[in-house]
Kinemage of the C-alpha trace (Angstrom):
@kinemage 1
@onewidth
@group {chain A} dominant
@subgroup {mainchain}
@vectorlist {calphas} color= white
{ca met a 1} P -79.061 -144.360 -32.864
{ca lys a 2} L -75.346 -143.823 -32.246
{ca arg a 3} L -74.530 -146.619 -34.666
{ca gly a 4} L -76.748 -145.018 -37.318
{ca ile a 5} L -74.976 -141.678 -36.915
{ca leu a 6} L -71.578 -143.362 -37.285
{ca ile a 7} L -72.764 -145.150 -40.430
{ca thr a 8} L -74.006 -141.893 -41.881
{ca ala a 9} L -70.763 -140.119 -41.061
{ca ala a 10} L -68.915 -142.802 -42.992
{ca ile a 11} L -71.331 -142.475 -45.928
{ca val a 12} L -70.895 -138.706 -46.093
{ca cys a 13} L -67.114 -139.093 -46.093
{ca cys a 14} L -67.344 -141.668 -48.867
{ca leu a 15} L -69.502 -139.316 -50.952
{ca ala a 16} L -66.879 -136.607 -50.725
{ca val a 17} L -64.034 -138.962 -51.639
{ca ala a 18} L -65.446 -141.655 -53.896
{ca val a 19} L -67.902 -139.731 -56.056
{ca pro a 20} L -65.288 -137.432 -57.663
{ca ala a 21} L -63.285 -140.497 -58.619
{ca leu a 22} L -66.320 -141.925 -60.383
{ca ala a 23} L -67.465 -138.668 -61.938
{ca thr a 24} L -68.244 -138.576 -65.611
{ca ser a 25} L -66.260 -136.353 -67.955
{ca thr a 26} L -67.097 -132.699 -68.305
{ca arg a 27} L -68.546 -133.250 -71.775
{ca ala a 28} L -70.741 -136.042 -70.465
{ca lys a 29} L -71.896 -133.759 -67.636
{ca ile a 30} L -73.001 -131.180 -70.201
{ca glu a 31} L -74.915 -133.883 -72.102
{ca glu a 32} L -76.577 -134.960 -68.854
{ca ser a 33} L -77.561 -131.332 -68.191
{ca ile a 34} L -79.050 -131.132 -71.695
{ca asp a 35} L -81.068 -134.263 -70.946
{ca val a 36} L -82.366 -132.676 -67.719
{ca met a 37} L -83.488 -129.569 -69.642
{ca asn a 38} L -85.184 -131.679 -72.315
{ca arg a 39} L -87.086 -133.596 -69.650
{ca leu a 40} L -87.948 -130.296 -67.982
{ca ala a 41} L -89.694 -129.113 -71.131
{ca ser a 42} L -91.612 -132.372 -71.553
{ca ile a 43} L -93.839 -131.992 -68.455
{ca pro a 44} L -95.140 -128.392 -68.472
{ca glu a 45} L -97.826 -128.979 -65.850
{ca arg a 46} L -95.389 -130.249 -63.196
{ca thr a 47} L -92.192 -128.306 -63.690
{ca ile a 48} L -90.464 -124.933 -63.271
{ca pro a 49} L -92.577 -121.966 -64.428
{ca pro a 50} L -90.874 -120.440 -67.483
{ca ala a 51} L -91.674 -116.956 -66.102
{ca leu a 52} L -89.436 -117.644 -63.125
{ca leu a 53} L -86.534 -118.722 -65.293
{ca ala a 54} L -87.060 -115.754 -67.632
{ca lys a 55} L -86.330 -113.360 -64.757
{ca ala a 56} L -83.437 -115.363 -63.311
{ca glu a 57} L -79.859 -114.109 -63.072
{ca gly a 58} L -78.459 -117.637 -63.034
{ca val a 59} L -79.406 -121.293 -63.245
{ca ala a 60} L -77.500 -124.301 -61.942
{ca ile a 61} L -78.133 -127.790 -63.316
{ca ile a 62} L -76.686 -130.620 -61.247
{ca pro a 63} L -77.565 -134.039 -62.687
{ca gly a 64} L -77.329 -137.166 -60.585
{ca val a 65} L -76.866 -135.684 -57.122
{ca ile a 66} L -76.259 -138.631 -54.821
{ca arg a 67} L -78.134 -138.515 -51.538
{ca ala a 68} L -77.323 -141.079 -48.862
{ca gly a 69} L -77.990 -141.456 -45.189
{ca phe a 70} L -79.268 -143.229 -42.139
{ca ile a 71} L -81.037 -140.711 -39.826
{ca leu a 72} L -78.426 -138.136 -40.857
{ca gly a 73} L -77.697 -137.723 -44.544
{ca gly a 74} L -75.336 -136.233 -47.082
{ca arg a 75} L -75.390 -135.233 -50.729
{ca tyr a 76} L -72.812 -134.695 -53.443
{ca gly a 77} L -73.080 -133.704 -57.071
{ca gln a 78} L -71.284 -132.071 -59.964
{ca gly a 79} L -72.960 -129.795 -62.471
{ca val a 80} L -72.898 -126.457 -64.263
{ca leu a 81} L -73.878 -122.871 -63.568
{ca leu a 82} L -74.951 -120.459 -66.327
{ca leu a 83} L -75.279 -116.724 -65.736
{ca arg a 84} L -77.268 -114.074 -67.512
{ca glu a 85} L -74.811 -111.646 -69.089
{ca asn a 86} L -76.074 -108.706 -71.164
{ca gly a 87} L -79.414 -110.437 -71.620
{ca arg a 88} L -77.909 -113.741 -72.769
{ca trp a 89} L -76.910 -116.945 -71.037
{ca ser a 90} L -73.195 -117.429 -70.465
{ca asp a 91} L -71.079 -120.465 -71.168
{ca pro a 92} L -71.253 -123.038 -68.346
{ca val a 93} L -69.120 -122.783 -65.214
{ca phe a 94} L -68.596 -126.183 -63.575
{ca ile a 95} L -69.571 -126.436 -59.922
{ca thr a 96} L -69.922 -128.977 -57.127
{ca leu a 97} L -72.713 -129.302 -54.568
{ca thr a 98} L -72.133 -130.795 -51.128
{ca gly a 99} L -74.258 -130.863 -48.008
{ca gly a 100} L -75.859 -132.747 -45.169
{ca ser a 101} L -79.352 -133.093 -43.741
{ca ile a 102} L -81.113 -134.268 -40.588
{ca gly a 103} L -84.359 -136.219 -40.494
{ca trp a 104} L -85.674 -139.727 -41.072
{ca gln a 105} L -83.997 -141.143 -44.148
{ca ile a 106} L -82.328 -144.360 -45.152
{ca gly a 107} L -80.661 -145.616 -48.312
{ca val a 108} L -79.063 -144.055 -51.353
{ca glu a 109} L -80.694 -142.337 -54.333
{ca ser a 110} L -79.736 -140.143 -57.252
{ca val a 111} L -81.749 -137.021 -58.149
{ca asp a 112} L -81.358 -134.198 -60.643
{ca val a 113} L -81.242 -130.752 -59.044
{ca ile a 114} L -81.934 -127.362 -60.628
{ca leu a 115} L -81.348 -124.087 -58.778
{ca val a 116} L -82.819 -120.823 -60.071
{ca phe a 117} L -81.074 -117.659 -58.857
{ca lys a 118} L -83.129 -114.466 -58.830
{ca thr a 119} L -80.369 -112.032 -57.857
{ca lys a 120} L -76.962 -111.127 -59.257
{ca arg a 121} L -75.593 -111.112 -55.715
{ca ser a 122} L -76.196 -114.834 -55.339
{ca val a 123} L -74.415 -115.916 -58.511
{ca glu a 124} L -71.528 -113.540 -57.819
{ca gly a 125} L -71.187 -115.165 -54.418
{ca ile a 126} L -70.619 -118.543 -56.077
{ca leu a 127} L -68.028 -117.135 -58.482
{ca arg a 128} L -66.063 -115.625 -55.588
{ca gly a 129} L -65.778 -118.907 -53.685
{ca lys a 130} L -67.746 -121.346 -51.568
{ca phe a 131} L -71.415 -120.351 -51.267
{ca thr a 132} L -73.862 -121.878 -48.782
{ca leu a 133} L -77.565 -121.989 -49.561
{ca gly a 134} L -79.617 -120.659 -46.673
{ca ala a 135} L -76.659 -118.874 -45.091
{ca asp a 136} L -75.372 -116.694 -47.931
{ca ala a 137} L -78.754 -116.454 -49.657
{ca gly a 138} L -82.324 -117.385 -48.821
{ca val a 139} L -83.421 -120.591 -50.557
{ca ala a 140} L -86.868 -122.161 -50.880
{ca ala a 141} L -88.533 -125.016 -52.690
{ca gly a 142} L -89.729 -123.524 -55.956
{ca pro a 143} L -93.273 -123.397 -57.336
{ca val a 144} L -94.242 -125.744 -60.155
{ca gly a 145} L -96.660 -125.670 -63.050
{ca arg a 146} L -98.053 -123.020 -65.359
{ca glu a 147} L -100.458 -121.805 -62.677
{ca ala a 148} L -97.501 -120.554 -60.635
{ca ser a 149} L -96.256 -118.222 -63.360
{ca ala a 150} L -98.360 -115.250 -62.329
{ca ala a 151} L -96.989 -115.381 -58.797
{ca thr a 152} L -93.332 -115.198 -59.674
{ca asp a 153} L -93.165 -111.416 -60.057
{ca val a 154} L -94.476 -110.269 -56.681
{ca gln a 155} L -95.054 -113.138 -54.273
{ca leu a 156} L -91.794 -115.080 -54.337
{ca lys a 157} L -89.214 -113.509 -52.061
{ca ala a 158} L -86.369 -116.024 -51.806
{ca glu a 159} L -83.147 -115.383 -53.703
{ca val a 160} L -82.808 -119.012 -54.822
{ca tyr a 161} L -85.464 -121.566 -55.767
{ca ser a 162} L -84.626 -125.244 -55.816
{ca tyr a 163} L -86.076 -128.186 -57.724
{ca ser a 164} L -85.354 -131.885 -58.004
{ca arg a 165} L -86.327 -134.572 -60.491
{ca ser a 166} L -86.882 -138.086 -59.286
{ca arg a 167} L -89.008 -140.801 -60.885
{ca gly a 168} L -89.700 -138.531 -63.837
{ca leu a 169} L -91.260 -135.569 -61.988
{ca phe a 170} L -89.886 -132.205 -60.950
{ca ala a 171} L -90.808 -130.797 -57.552
{ca gly a 172} L -89.677 -128.172 -55.096
{ca leu a 173} L -86.761 -129.304 -52.966
{ca ala a 174} L -85.608 -128.189 -49.516
{ca ile a 175} L -81.844 -127.908 -49.798
{ca gln a 176} L -80.830 -125.622 -46.929
{ca gly a 177} L -77.188 -125.818 -45.912
{ca ser a 178} L -75.838 -127.200 -49.184
{ca ala a 179} L -72.635 -125.581 -50.415
{ca leu a 180} L -71.845 -124.653 -54.014
{ca gln a 181} L -68.263 -124.253 -55.187
{ca val a 182} L -66.602 -123.600 -58.546
{ca asp a 183} L -64.755 -126.631 -59.952
{ca asp a 184} L -61.655 -124.986 -61.466
{ca glu a 185} L -60.161 -128.293 -62.599
{ca ala a 186} L -63.291 -129.202 -64.556
{ca asp a 187} L -63.398 -125.732 -66.145
{ca ala a 188} L -59.793 -126.065 -67.305
{ca gly a 189} L -60.448 -129.504 -68.747
{ca phe a 190} L -63.553 -128.393 -70.630
{ca tyr a 191} L -62.156 -125.172 -72.093
{ca gly a 192} L -58.622 -126.403 -72.717
{ca lys a 193} L -56.772 -124.071 -70.333
{ca glu a 194} L -57.042 -122.513 -66.901
{ca val a 195} L -59.810 -119.908 -66.898
{ca thr a 196} L -61.541 -117.974 -64.138
{ca pro a 197} L -65.303 -118.139 -63.624
{ca his a 198} L -65.601 -114.460 -64.538
{ca glu a 199} L -63.733 -115.042 -67.809
{ca ile a 200} L -66.170 -117.833 -68.656
{ca ala a 201} L -69.140 -115.619 -67.789
{ca arg a 202} L -67.820 -112.843 -70.052
{ca gly a 203} L -67.169 -115.244 -72.937
{ca glu a 204} L -63.381 -114.903 -72.703
{ca val a 205} L -62.492 -118.549 -73.261
{ca pro a 206} L -60.264 -119.966 -76.049
{ca arg a 207} L -62.810 -122.467 -77.314
{ca val a 208} L -66.376 -123.433 -76.530
{ca pro a 209} L -67.484 -127.016 -77.242
{ca glu a 210} L -70.642 -127.336 -79.318
{ca ser a 211} L -72.499 -129.015 -76.456
{ca ala a 212} L -72.251 -125.828 -74.376
{ca ala a 213} L -73.993 -123.845 -77.118
{ca arg a 214} L -76.795 -126.427 -77.253
{ca leu a 215} L -77.311 -126.180 -73.499
{ca lys a 216} L -77.519 -122.382 -73.614
{ca lys a 217} L -80.074 -122.534 -76.428
{ca leu a 218} L -82.240 -125.013 -74.542
{ca ile a 219} L -82.400 -122.724 -71.511
{ca ala a 220} L -83.158 -119.685 -73.667
{ca asp a 221} L -85.900 -121.559 -75.535
{ca tyr a 222} L -87.464 -122.831 -72.308
{ca glu a 223} L -87.772 -119.423 -70.677
{ca lys a 224} L -89.584 -118.094 -73.762
{ca lys a 225} L -92.400 -120.599 -73.324
{ca asn a 226} L -94.326 -118.121 -71.154
{ca asn a 227} L -94.380 -115.465 -73.902
């Protein structure tokens, strides 16, 4: 048992150090996020209810989150956060996700993670600094499928709903304790200069790559599927 914990501690440290060095470019991360959204739309019976996304204040897409562990585990991923501003989705803010978990687990896998934020308070918390799911906002595994749409208005009480995609299917994901943080370096690289998360959210950036516009349109189109 002690040996397993030591192995896991080493794995978690390696995730924090090695994964950034191997990270894809910001443009590639946007393309990966677009791929996640396209796959999301392809399985309507086993995916996020559009009604939930239509009432969201923010959505985070984190492709290829690496989970590793032996008894104890860790996760690391890089992705984007889009906020609803004046009824429209903002340009993407780059973020990182880090965290640990306890429970029987062994090995390494990569999963796509989507987080749906129901309150403005939650997304503002991320923009101000490090934000921990479960501590700074209640988080729960989200409902899936069209049948869940009717429940999203009155029965779902958490501030954040989490999903993962592995082996082609989306499902609710327990992700308590994971921390989200703005990646200022990635933002500067993508937009061509240093910008704050609030400037990105308000559309005050010098240039917006075409891929960002495609991602925003995909999210807007998906949430309209319930209408």
